N, C-alpha and C positions, 0 to 999 in steps of 0.2 A: 661135788665141789673138791676137787685137789687142791693143795698149797704145798707149795714146796718152800723150804725154808733156805737162804744163802747166809752165807756167813758175808755182809755183806756191812761191811764200817765206813760210813761216811764220819770227814773230822769232829763236826759238831753232834751230829744224830745217835743215839742211842739206837739200837737194832731193833726195838720195840716199835719207834717211829719209820723207819723204814718198814717194815713186814705192813705197817698200817696204809704208807703209802702206794705200797705195790697192791694190797686189797682193792686200796680204791682205785688204781687206775685198770685193775681188770674188770671190778664194777660197772666203772663207766665205760669200757669198751663195752662188756656186757651189753649195755642199756642204750647204747650205740648201736648195735648189731640188732636189739629187737626193734628198735627206733627204725631203721631204715626195713627192715623186714613189713613194718606196719605200714611204714611209707610204701612199700612197694604194692602192699594189699589194697592200699589205697587206692593208686594211681590203677589197678588191677580193677577193682570194683566201679570207679570214673568208667573205664573203658565199658565197661559190662552195662554202663548207664547210656555209655552213650550208643553204644550198640541194640538197645532194645525200645532206643527213643519212638516212636510214633513219628518220626520226621526220618529226613537226609541230612545229618550234621555234614558239612564240607568246608575244606577251605580251596582256594582258587587261586593260585599266580597270576600274575601278569607280569610280566620280565620287561626289562628298559627296554631290549629292541624290539618288542610289541607281540611277540610268542606271548602265548597263553596255554592253561594247562591246568586239569586238576589234581592240589596234593594229596590230599587227603578227601574221598566218599566216606560215608556210614555202612556199612553191612543193608541198611534196608532200601538200599539201591534199586534194587532188579525187584524189591517187593512191592517197592508206592511205585516206581516209573515203567518197571518191565527193562531198564532197559541195563547192563551188562554192568554191573560196577568198573570190572577189569578194562573193558574195551575206552569207558569213557577218563580212566587212571593211565591206560598205558595212551590216551591222543589218538587208538585207532575211527573212535566217532566224536563228532564234534555235538553237546547238548544241543546245541542250536538247531541242527540239523533232525532232531525229535519236537523242536518245538511248532506247534501247528502253523499250516499258513497261514489261518487270518492273522496269527497272533506274533509273527513273527517281525510286523515294524516296530510294536510295543516293544517287544526285545530288546530290539537292539536300540529304540530309542531310552529305555532305562537304561543301559548301558553306557548309552554319550550321556547322558543326566547326571549320570553318581563318578563324572569326572574331577572334580571339585575334592573328590573325597570324602564324600557324604555317604550316610546309609542307602545301601542302593535296595530298591524293592520290586518289587513284579509279580503279578497275576495274570496267569495265560493256561492256556493248555498245549499239555507233550501227549506225542503220540507218536504208542510204537508196537506194531504187531496189530494195527488196527483198535488198538485200546485206546481210549482218550483219556488221560486223568486232567484235571484243575490241581493247577500247584501255588503257591501264594511260596516266593522266594523273598530271603531278605539276607542280607550280609554286610558288615563293616569292612572295610579296606582300612588298611594301614601299610603306609610306604618304609619297607625298609631302607639299610641305609648304603644300599646295593643299587638302587633306583626301581625297585623293583615295588610291586603292592600287591602283598597277602589281603583277600578278603574270607572271612571269617565268616560262616551263614546256615543258615539251614532251607529245607524246602518240605511244607507240609503238603500233603493232599488235603483238599479242599473241596473233592469232586460231591460231596455227599450235602456240604452248606452251598452251592451251587446248582445241585438239582432241587431243594428247599426253596431257593429264592426265585428259579422257575416256575417251580408249581403255584408258588404265591403270586407272580406274577400274573399266570394263566387261571389263578382262581379270582385276581382283580379284575382284570378282564373281561371274563365272563358274567361277573357282578353289575360290572358298567355296561354293560351291553344286553342285560336284564331289565335293567333299569331303564336306558336310553329306548330301547324298542317297548316297552310293557306300555299298553293301551291305555295306560290310566296315569292320570295327575299324581306325581309325588310331591311332598312338601314337605320343608324341613323347618317346623318352628322351633325357637329357642324362646325360653320363658329368663326371663333376668332385664 
């Protein structure tokens, strides 16, 4: 560090106090620069966290004129859904067009049900290039001063959970069928 001395005299302050004030100001500005760098570093690391989450973080804007679009989609969009992030962000394609035909009604119903600014939730299938992905989506809407609504939320891949649920239903059905068609009587006795 280098310090420059100036022969600054104020009315009642001796030169030593002026030097102390200058040192304090310089130290404070260095501390502010360091805090700014740390803040930018924290912001950068938060973006890295969002980019690596096993989910899609999104922001969806519904304008007061009825138009709507994604204003943010995290990079995992293509990996999870198989849909180009850029095509959704640019508005070239709509997410609704990728919703499985059997789930479109429930998707539309879920968006209408969240009209009075309640938390939005939907579970269904998204289909892209022949690949079907089960997703769970949820978001929290917030009305802006210009009348638009911004929905911030996440979309997660629940395909494995759905496959396990389907497998469990099949096992339960097989068990019921086995018991039902056994040529023996089955009785369950409870003691107590």
